[in-house]
N, C-alpha and C positions, 0 to 999 in steps of 0.2 A: 562639582565637575559632576560633567555630562556621563550618563551612562552608554553615549554612546559613540561609537569611537572613530576617525576616519583613516584609510586606508588607501596606500596611493602601488598600484601594480607597474612598474619598470619592463621592460623587454616583454612585451606583446607583441607579438607577429602581424604585421597587418590581416593575413587570411582570418586570426581566429578574434581580431577586432572586431572584422565584418561580418563572420557567422554570428557574433556574443547581440552585433548592434538587430541584425535580419532576427533575429531569434527573439529577440528583445520584442521587435515591433509588430511578429506575428503573435505574441499572448498578447500584446498589448499593457507592457510595460515598458518601464526606462529601462534605459542598459541598468543601470544601477539598482532597479528593483530585483530586476534579471540576475542581476551576478549575486544580490544577498541571498535572495533564494534560494538559487542553484549552493551558495554554500552556504546555509541552514539546512537544505535537506539533506546534505554531504555531511553534516559535522551532528545533526542532531535529527537524524530521522523521524516522521511523524510514522509510531508504528501502525495508528490506526487505518491510514493510507498506503502501508505499505502492501505489496502483494507476496503473499506465503504460500511454498512451493514445497512445506515438509511432506503430505500428504498426498501430492503428487501422484508416487506410484500407486496407492490400493484406488483412487476413480477408476471406472471405468473395469475394473479388477472380477469384479463377481460375475460370477452367470449368472443365469434367469433359477434357477435350482437355491442358488446361494439366497438370491434376494427373496424370493417370496420365501424362501424359511425367516430369513428375519424379519420381514415382515408378518408373517402371522405373530412371531416373537412378540415384537413389539404391540400387534392386536390385543393381544391377549394384556400383557401388560398395562395397557389404560386401562381397562376395567373396572369398575370400583367394585370393590366388595361391599355390597348394602350391606351388611349383618357387623359386620366393622365399623361403620362409617353412619349406625342410623343411630 
């Protein structure tokens, strides 16, 4: 038995059909390949390629003083204590 299956869509309106055809062509894909990509992305999203917005509220929230204090602390922590590591 083949691992690939066939699916037939019915009831597709003409406007949607034309939009699929145009978008497939613009992306350099056949209609079939374009629809397969849409379905795969919807059902099995590639998390590596996804945008994540869970930390957006924190971007741009530091003032200059906070930024400078954090950078100063990080710089100190990056130092190598030669007494310990020699």
